[in-house]
C-alpha positions as CSV (number, residue, x, y, z in Angstrom):
1,X,77.8,121.8,110.1
2,X,77.3,123.6,106.8
3,X,76.4,121.7,103.6
4,X,79.9,122.0,102.3
5,X,81.4,120.6,105.5
6,X,78.9,117.7,105.5
7,X,79.7,117.0,101.8
8,X,83.5,116.9,102.6
9,X,83.0,114.5,105.5
10,X,80.6,112.3,103.5
11,X,83.0,112.2,100.6
12,X,85.7,110.9,103.0
13,X,83.4,108.3,104.5
14,X,82.3,107.1,101.0
15,X,86.0,106.8,100.1
16,X,86.8,104.7,103.1
17,X,83.8,102.4,102.5
18,X,84.6,102.1,98.8
19,X,88.3,101.3,99.4
20,X,87.4,98.6,101.9
21,X,85.9,96.8,98.9
22,X,88.2,98.0,96.1
23,X,91.6,97.3,97.8
24,X,91.1,93.6,98.5
25,X,89.4,93.0,95.2
26,X,92.2,94.7,93.2
27,X,95.1,93.2,95.1
28,X,93.6,89.7,94.8
29,X,92.8,90.1,91.1
30,X,95.9,91.8,90.0
31,X,98.4,90.7,92.6
32,X,99.4,92.7,95.7
33,X,101.8,95.3,94.1
34,X,99.7,96.1,91.0
35,X,96.5,96.2,93.0
36,X,98.0,98.4,95.7
37,X,99.3,101.0,93.2
38,X,95.9,100.9,91.3
39,X,94.1,101.4,94.6
40,X,96.3,104.5,95.3
41,X,95.4,105.8,91.8
42,X,91.7,105.3,92.6
43,X,92.2,107.2,95.9
44,X,94.0,110.1,94.2
45,X,91.4,110.4,91.4
46,X,88.4,109.6,93.5
47,X,89.2,111.7,96.6
48,X,92.3,113.9,96.7
49,X,91.8,115.7,93.4
50,X,88.1,116.2,93.7
51,X,88.5,117.6,97.3
52,X,91.2,120.0,96.0
53,X,89.0,121.1,93.1
54,X,85.8,121.5,95.0
55,X,86.9,122.4,98.5
56,X,90.3,124.1,98.2
57,X,90.6,125.7,94.8
58,X,89.4,129.3,94.8
59,X,88.5,129.2,98.5
60,X,91.8,128.6,100.3
61,X,93.6,131.1,102.5
62,X,96.6,132.8,100.9
63,X,98.7,131.2,103.7
64,X,97.8,127.6,102.8
65,X,100.7,126.9,100.5
66,X,103.1,129.5,102.0
67,X,106.5,128.6,103.4
68,X,106.6,131.7,105.6
69,X,106.4,131.1,109.3
70,X,105.6,133.4,112.2
71,X,108.4,133.8,114.7
72,X,106.6,131.6,117.2
73,X,106.6,128.7,114.6
74,X,110.3,128.7,113.6
75,X,110.7,125.4,115.4
76,X,108.4,123.6,112.8
77,X,111.1,122.7,110.3
78,X,113.3,121.2,113.0
79,X,110.4,119.3,114.5
80,X,109.5,117.8,111.2
81,X,113.1,116.9,110.5
82,X,113.1,115.0,113.8
83,X,109.9,113.3,112.8
84,X,111.3,112.2,109.4
85,X,114.5,111.0,111.2
86,X,112.4,109.0,113.7
87,X,110.6,107.3,110.8
88,X,113.9,106.5,109.2
89,X,115.3,104.9,112.4
90,X,112.1,102.8,113.0
91,X,111.1,101.8,109.5
92,X,114.1,102.4,107.2
93,X,117.3,101.5,109.0
94,X,116.3,97.9,110.0
95,X,115.6,97.1,106.3
96,X,118.6,98.7,104.5
97,X,120.0,95.3,103.4
98,X,116.8,94.7,101.4
99,X,116.6,98.0,99.6
100,X,117.5,98.8,96.0
101,X,118.1,101.9,94.0
102,X,115.3,101.2,91.6
103,X,113.0,100.7,94.6
104,X,114.0,104.1,95.8
105,X,113.2,105.6,92.5
106,X,109.7,104.1,92.4
107,X,109.1,105.1,96.0
108,X,110.3,108.7,95.3
109,X,107.9,109.0,92.4
110,X,104.9,107.7,94.3
111,X,105.8,109.9,97.3
112,X,106.1,113.0,95.2
113,X,102.5,112.4,94.0
114,X,100.9,111.1,97.2
115,X,102.4,113.5,99.8
116,X,101.3,116.8,98.3
117,X,97.9,115.5,97.2
118,X,97.2,114.1,100.7
119,X,98.2,117.3,102.4
120,X,96.2,119.4,100.1
121,X,93.1,117.2,100.5
122,X,93.1,116.2,104.1
123,X,94.8,119.2,105.8
124,X,94.0,121.8,103.1
125,X,90.4,120.7,102.5
126,X,89.5,120.6,106.2
127,X,91.5,123.8,107.0
128,X,89.5,125.6,104.3
129,X,86.1,124.3,105.0
130,X,86.3,124.3,108.8
131,X,88.2,127.6,109.2
132,X,85.5,128.8,111.5
133,X,85.3,125.6,113.5
134,X,88.9,124.6,113.8
135,X,88.6,122.1,116.7
136,X,85.9,120.1,114.8
137,X,87.9,120.3,111.6
138,X,91.0,119.2,113.3
139,X,89.4,116.1,114.9
140,X,87.5,115.1,111.8
141,X,90.5,115.4,109.5
142,X,92.7,113.4,111.9
143,X,90.1,110.6,112.5
144,X,89.2,110.3,108.8
145,X,92.8,110.5,107.6
146,X,93.7,107.7,110.0
147,X,90.6,105.7,109.0
148,X,91.4,105.7,105.3
149,X,94.5,103.6,106.0
150,X,92.4,100.8,107.4
151,X,91.4,99.5,103.9
152,X,95.0,99.2,102.9
153,X,95.5,96.6,105.6
154,X,93.0,94.5,103.7
155,X,95.4,94.1,100.8
156,X,96.1,90.6,99.5
157,X,99.8,89.8,98.9
158,X,101.1,92.8,100.7
159,X,103.0,92.6,104.0
160,X,103.3,95.8,106.0
161,X,106.3,96.1,108.3
162,X,104.9,95.8,111.8
163,X,101.5,94.7,110.7
164,X,98.2,96.6,110.4
165,X,98.5,98.1,113.8
166,X,101.7,99.7,112.9
167,X,100.2,100.9,109.6
168,X,97.1,102.5,111.2
169,X,98.9,103.6,114.4
170,X,101.7,105.2,112.4
171,X,99.1,107.1,110.2
172,X,97.4,108.3,113.4
173,X,100.6,109.5,115.0
174,X,101.9,111.2,111.8
175,X,98.5,112.6,111.1
176,X,98.4,114.1,114.6
177,X,101.7,115.9,114.1
178,X,101.0,117.1,110.6
179,X,97.4,118.2,111.5
180,X,98.7,120.1,114.6
181,X,101.3,121.9,112.6
182,X,99.0,122.7,109.7
183,X,96.3,124.1,111.9
184,X,98.8,126.1,114.0
185,X,100.5,127.7,111.0
186,X,97.6,127.7,108.5
187,X,99.9,126.2,105.9
188,X,100.6,122.8,104.5
189,X,103.9,123.7,102.9
190,X,106.1,122.2,105.6
191,X,103.9,119.2,106.3
192,X,103.8,118.4,102.6
193,X,107.6,118.3,102.5
194,X,107.7,116.0,105.6
195,X,104.9,113.9,104.1
196,X,106.9,113.4,100.9
197,X,110.1,112.4,102.7
198,X,108.2,110.1,105.1
199,X,106.4,108.4,102.2
200,X,109.7,108.0,100.3
201,X,111.2,106.1,103.2
202,X,108.2,104.0,104.0
203,X,107.2,103.2,100.4
204,X,110.8,102.3,99.7
205,X,110.7,99.6,102.4
206,X,107.2,98.5,101.3
207,X,108.0,98.3,97.7
208,X,111.3,96.4,98.0
209,X,110.1,94.0,100.7
210,X,107.0,93.1,98.7
211,X,108.7,92.7,95.3
212,X,106.9,95.6,93.5
213,X,109.6,95.9,90.8
214,X,109.4,92.2,89.9
215,X,105.6,92.4,89.9
216,X,105.7,95.3,87.5
217,X,107.9,93.2,85.3
218,X,110.9,95.5,85.7
219,X,114.3,93.8,85.4
220,X,117.2,96.1,86.5
């Protein structure tokens, strides 16, 4: 691997190791909801934005953020719509009685930040740096993207619907779909849209079932 490729992989490994310490410490010290959100902020500032700045900015393919699809890829929007619908059926529908409008607003805000940043960093960063070694880039981005969710399972005061296996397994399954589409099309436009919608649904359930609004001292 080149130095830039090694640097990207090492950055991801350091992130995962750091979050394995940071997430339980913050969620125990500040409470689950506050610590979880602060951990996300650390993740965005410590990994996503630096990767975009150092590995994507000025080096990306013109296609990376394009919505244009080749004729052979016109099934992509439909496939991603099915994926979002499947997440809705599995994670969202069983919890509708617990959900609130203000929880949706918070989830939507976090999803609008997290989805594009993750796609630009994990898919965009590896697409750019591993353009000449696509198979290796595909595997590394998928494995490391899945692995970064493991520290989240160490959160204190946070219950994930389905447990940690559902959290990590879901990340692996979604990461596989999004990575395959990104590498096939050379673009993260459509996967970023799906990522935002998926996060909005899953964060909505996570936030309302774990009392995020109350923990943030918001009284609707």
